C-alpha positions as CSV (number, residue, x, y, z in Angstrom):
1,M,133.9,73.3,111.6
2,S,131.5,76.0,113.2
3,S,133.0,75.4,116.6
4,T,136.5,75.7,115.2
5,L,135.6,79.1,113.6
6,V,134.1,80.3,116.9
7,N,137.6,79.9,118.5
8,V,139.8,80.9,115.6
9,A,137.9,83.7,113.8
10,P,137.9,86.1,116.8
11,V,141.7,85.8,117.0
12,F,142.2,86.9,113.4
13,L,139.3,89.4,113.5
14,L,141.1,91.3,116.3
15,I,144.3,91.3,114.2
16,L,142.3,92.7,111.3
17,I,140.8,95.4,113.6
18,G,144.3,96.4,114.7
19,W,145.5,96.6,111.1
20,L,142.5,98.7,110.0
21,V,142.7,101.2,112.8
22,A,146.4,101.7,112.0
23,R,145.9,101.7,108.3
24,L,143.0,104.2,108.4
25,G,144.8,106.5,110.9
26,V,142.3,106.0,113.7
27,L,145.2,105.3,116.0
28,N,148.7,106.5,115.1
29,E,152.0,104.5,115.1
30,A,153.0,105.8,118.5
31,T,149.8,104.5,120.0
32,G,150.4,101.1,118.4
33,D,154.0,101.0,119.8
34,A,152.7,101.9,123.3
35,L,150.1,99.2,123.1
36,G,152.8,96.7,122.1
37,E,154.9,97.8,125.0
38,F,152.0,97.3,127.4
39,V,151.4,93.8,126.1
40,F,155.0,92.8,126.1
41,K,156.0,94.3,129.5
42,I,152.8,94.0,131.6
43,A,149.8,92.1,130.2
44,V,151.4,88.9,128.7
45,P,153.9,88.6,131.7
46,M,150.9,88.8,134.0
47,L,149.1,86.1,132.0
48,I,152.2,83.8,132.1
49,F,152.7,84.5,135.8
50,H,149.0,83.8,136.6
51,T,149.0,80.6,134.6
52,L,152.2,79.1,136.1
53,A,151.4,80.3,139.6
54,N,148.1,78.4,139.6
55,A,149.2,75.4,137.5
56,H,149.0,71.8,138.7
57,F,151.8,70.0,137.0
58,Q,151.2,66.7,138.7
59,G,154.7,65.6,138.1
60,A,154.5,66.1,134.3
61,S,157.9,66.1,132.6
62,P,158.6,69.0,130.2
63,F,161.2,67.1,128.2
64,R,158.8,65.2,125.9
65,L,157.0,68.5,125.2
66,W,160.2,70.3,124.4
67,G,161.4,67.3,122.3
68,A,158.2,67.2,120.2
69,Y,158.1,70.9,119.5
70,F,161.8,71.5,118.8
71,A,162.1,68.4,116.7
72,G,159.5,70.0,114.4
73,V,161.4,73.3,114.6
74,A,164.6,71.6,113.5
75,V,162.9,69.9,110.5
76,T,161.3,73.1,109.4
77,W,164.3,75.4,109.9
78,T,166.5,73.0,107.9
79,A,163.9,72.8,105.1
80,G,163.6,76.6,105.0
81,H,167.4,77.0,104.9
82,L,167.8,74.4,102.1
83,V,165.0,75.9,100.0
84,A,166.6,79.3,100.2
85,R,170.1,78.1,99.4
86,H,169.5,75.4,96.8
87,V,166.2,76.2,95.2
88,F,166.4,80.0,95.1
89,G,170.2,80.3,95.1
90,R,170.5,82.7,98.0
91,D,173.6,83.1,100.3
92,A,174.2,81.6,103.7
93,K,172.7,84.6,105.7
94,I,169.5,84.5,103.7
95,G,169.4,80.8,104.3
96,V,169.5,81.3,108.1
97,I,166.8,84.0,108.0
98,S,164.6,81.8,105.8
99,G,164.9,78.9,108.1
100,M,164.3,81.0,111.2
101,S,161.2,82.7,109.5
102,A,159.8,79.3,108.7
103,A,160.3,77.9,112.2
104,F,159.7,80.8,114.6
105,A,156.1,81.0,115.5
106,N,154.4,84.0,117.2
107,N,153.8,82.0,120.4
108,V,153.3,85.0,122.6
109,F,151.1,87.5,120.8
110,I,149.0,85.0,118.8
111,G,149.7,81.6,120.3
112,L,148.7,82.4,123.8
113,P,145.3,83.9,123.0
114,L,144.6,81.1,120.5
115,V,145.6,78.3,122.8
116,G,143.7,79.9,125.7
117,R,140.5,80.0,123.6
118,S,140.8,76.6,121.9
119,V,142.4,74.4,124.6
120,G,142.0,76.1,127.9
121,E,144.0,76.1,131.1
122,D,145.9,72.8,130.3
123,G,146.9,74.3,127.0
124,L,148.2,77.5,128.6
125,V,150.3,75.5,131.0
126,A,151.8,73.5,128.2
127,L,152.6,76.7,126.2
128,S,154.1,78.4,129.3
129,I,156.4,75.4,129.7
130,L,157.4,75.8,126.0
131,L,158.0,79.5,126.5
132,A,160.4,78.8,129.3
133,I,163.1,77.9,126.8
134,H,161.7,78.8,123.4
135,L,162.9,82.4,123.2
136,P,166.3,81.8,124.7
137,L,167.0,78.7,122.6
138,M,165.8,80.2,119.3
139,M,167.6,83.5,119.7
140,I,170.9,81.8,120.7
141,V,170.7,79.3,117.8
142,G,169.7,82.1,115.4
143,T,172.5,84.4,116.5
144,I,175.2,81.7,116.4
145,L,174.1,80.6,112.9
146,M,174.0,84.2,111.6
147,E,177.4,84.9,113.1
148,R,178.8,81.9,111.2
149,A,176.9,82.8,108.0
150,A,178.2,86.4,108.1
151,V,181.8,85.1,108.2
152,V,181.1,82.8,105.3
153,V,179.5,85.5,103.2
154,G,181.6,88.6,104.1
155,G,184.7,87.2,105.7
156,G,186.2,88.7,108.9
157,E,186.5,87.2,112.4
158,R,183.7,85.3,114.0
159,R,182.8,86.0,117.6
160,G,183.3,83.2,120.1
161,L,180.4,81.2,121.6
162,R,181.0,82.8,125.1
163,A,180.6,86.3,123.7
164,I,177.4,85.4,121.9
165,L,176.0,83.7,125.0
166,M,176.9,86.7,127.2
167,Q,175.2,89.1,124.8
168,V,172.0,87.0,124.5
169,G,171.9,86.2,128.2
170,S,172.2,89.8,129.2
171,N,169.2,90.6,127.1
172,L,167.2,87.6,128.4
173,V,167.6,88.3,132.1
174,R,165.9,91.7,131.5
175,N,163.2,90.2,129.3
176,P,159.7,90.6,131.0
177,L,158.6,87.2,129.7
178,V,161.6,85.4,131.2
179,I,161.1,87.2,134.5
180,A,157.4,86.3,134.6
181,L,158.2,82.6,133.9
182,A,160.7,82.5,136.7
183,A,158.4,84.3,139.1
184,G,155.4,82.2,138.3
185,L,157.3,78.9,138.8
186,A,158.9,80.2,142.0
187,F,155.5,81.3,143.3
188,N,153.9,77.9,142.4
189,L,156.7,76.0,144.2
190,S,156.5,78.2,147.3
191,G,153.0,77.1,148.0
192,L,151.9,80.7,148.6
193,T,148.6,82.2,147.4
194,L,147.8,85.7,146.3
195,T,145.6,87.9,148.4
196,P,142.1,88.5,147.0
197,V,143.0,92.0,145.9
198,L,146.2,91.1,144.2
199,S,144.5,88.1,142.6
200,T,141.8,90.3,141.1
201,V,144.4,92.7,139.7
202,V,146.5,89.9,138.2
203,T,143.4,88.3,136.7
204,Q,142.2,91.5,135.1
205,L,145.6,92.3,133.6
206,S,145.8,88.7,132.3
207,S,142.4,89.0,130.7
208,A,143.6,92.1,128.8
209,A,146.6,90.2,127.3
210,G,144.8,88.4,124.5
211,P,142.8,91.1,122.8
212,A,145.5,93.8,123.4
213,A,148.2,91.5,121.9
214,L,146.2,90.7,118.8
215,I,145.3,94.3,118.1
216,S,148.9,95.4,118.6
217,I,150.2,92.8,116.2
218,G,147.6,93.9,113.7
219,M,148.8,97.5,114.0
220,A,152.4,96.4,113.7
221,L,151.7,94.7,110.4
222,T,151.5,98.0,108.6
223,K,155.2,98.2,109.1
224,Y,155.8,95.0,107.1
225,P,154.6,95.3,103.5
226,V,155.2,92.5,101.1
227,R,158.0,93.6,98.9
228,G,159.8,91.4,96.3
229,N,161.0,87.9,96.8
230,I,157.5,86.6,96.4
231,G,158.6,83.1,95.4
232,L,160.9,82.6,98.4
233,T,158.5,84.3,100.8
234,S,155.6,82.0,99.6
235,A,157.8,78.9,100.0
236,I,158.8,80.0,103.6
237,A,155.2,80.8,104.5
238,A,154.0,77.3,103.3
239,L,156.7,75.7,105.4
240,K,155.7,77.8,108.4
241,L,151.9,77.1,108.1
242,L,152.0,73.5,107.0
243,L,155.2,71.7,107.6
244,L,155.9,73.0,111.1
245,P,152.6,72.0,112.6
246,A,152.6,68.7,110.8
247,A,156.1,67.9,112.1
248,V,155.1,68.9,115.6
249,Y,151.9,66.8,115.5
250,A,153.9,63.8,114.3
251,M,156.5,64.1,117.1
252,S,153.8,64.8,119.7
253,R,152.0,61.6,118.8
254,L,155.3,59.7,118.6
255,L,156.4,60.9,122.1
256,G,152.9,60.3,123.6
257,L,151.9,63.8,124.7
258,S,148.4,64.2,126.1
259,P,145.7,65.4,123.7
260,E,145.6,68.8,125.4
261,W,149.4,69.3,125.2
262,T,149.4,68.0,121.6
263,A,146.7,70.4,120.7
264,A,148.6,73.3,122.4
265,M,151.9,72.5,120.6
266,V,150.3,72.0,117.2
267,L,148.1,75.1,117.4
268,T,150.9,77.4,118.5
269,S,153.2,76.0,115.8
270,S,150.5,76.8,113.2
271,V,150.3,80.5,113.9
272,P,152.0,83.2,111.8
273,T,155.8,84.0,112.0
274,G,156.9,86.0,114.9
275,I,158.9,89.3,114.8
276,N,162.1,87.7,116.2
277,A,163.3,86.5,112.8
278,W,163.0,90.1,111.6
279,L,165.0,91.3,114.6
280,I,167.9,88.9,113.8
281,A,167.7,90.0,110.1
282,H,167.7,93.7,111.1
283,R,170.7,93.2,113.4
284,F,172.8,91.5,110.7
285,R,171.5,93.8,107.9
286,S,170.4,90.9,105.7
287,G,167.1,89.5,104.7
288,Q,164.9,92.1,106.4
289,N,162.4,92.2,103.5
290,I,162.1,88.5,103.4
291,A,161.5,88.2,107.2
292,A,159.0,91.1,107.1
293,S,157.1,89.8,104.1
294,T,156.9,86.4,105.7
295,I,155.2,87.9,108.8
296,S,152.6,89.6,106.6
297,V,151.9,86.6,104.3
298,T,151.7,84.1,107.1
299,T,149.3,86.4,109.0
300,A,147.1,86.9,106.0
301,F,146.8,83.1,105.4
302,G,147.1,82.1,109.0
303,I,143.4,81.9,109.6
304,I,143.2,79.1,107.0
305,S,146.0,77.0,108.4
306,V,145.0,77.6,112.0
307,S,141.4,76.7,111.3
308,F,142.5,73.5,109.5
309,W,144.7,72.4,112.4
310,A,142.0,73.3,115.0
311,W,139.5,71.3,113.0
312,F,141.9,68.4,112.5
313,L,142.6,68.2,116.3
314,G,139.0,68.3,117.0
C-alpha cells in the first residue's frame, strides 16, 4: 500500500494545494483561469504530442482498448440515468446530466498525471489512444441525448443530427487536445525526429503539464461548492468512483488487454468527474448544481477510490 500512496498521494496533494491557494486568496481567480488556459492550450497538448510522437505501437489495435473503456462508460451512464429518473424521480434532462457526470472521467487534468506516475510510458500511450476519440464521442452523445431530453421536458423542435455534428465538430477541430493528437500521430508515422533544441523544449513543457494541471483543477474547485441534491450527488459519485472502474476492469480482462493498458484504463476511469458534464448542463440550463457538486464530491473522495484501484492493480 505504501508504494500506491507514493504514486497517488502527490496527485491529490497538488489538487489540495491548488484549492488552498485559491481559497486563501494567495492566487486570485484570474490567475487560476490563466493557469488552466496554459494547461489546456499548451502544456497538456505538448505532453500528448510528445507521448504519441515517440510511441512504439508495434501494431497494437486500439479497438479492444476503446471497447473495454466505452463498454464501462455505457454501463455507468445508463445506471446514473436510471438512478436519477427512477430512484430520485428527476426529469429526462437531469437523467442525462446524472449519467454523464457518473461516466465522464477527468482524463486530461487528473488521468494523465496519475497514469504517468503509476503506469509509465505504456500507460500514457494507452491513455492518448483513448483521448483520440473520448472527448468527441462523449460530447456528441451528451449533446444528442440532451437535445432529445430538452424536447421531452419542454417541447419544441429538436435539432437534426447533422446540425449537432456540425456544431460539435466545429468546436473539436479547434480543440488543442485534438490538434495535438493529430500532430503527434502524424509525426510518429512520418518517421521524423525532433531536433535536440525542440526536443528539450517539448520535454520541458510536457513535464510542466502534470503539476500545473493538478493545481489548476484544485483552484477551479472553489467554483463548484456542494449545494443541495446530496442524495443524488452521492449516488452519482459512488457510480463514478466504484462502478465505472469496476466495469472497465471487467471488460479489459474480458477483451484481453495487456496489464499496462488495463491499469491505464482502470486508473483513469477511477479519477473524479471532469468539467465537461457541467459544460453540457450549463449550455442546456439544467442540472448545473448536480454536475458541479459531483465534481467536488468525487474529487474529495477520489484519493480513496484511486488508491484502492491502484493497490488492486498492483
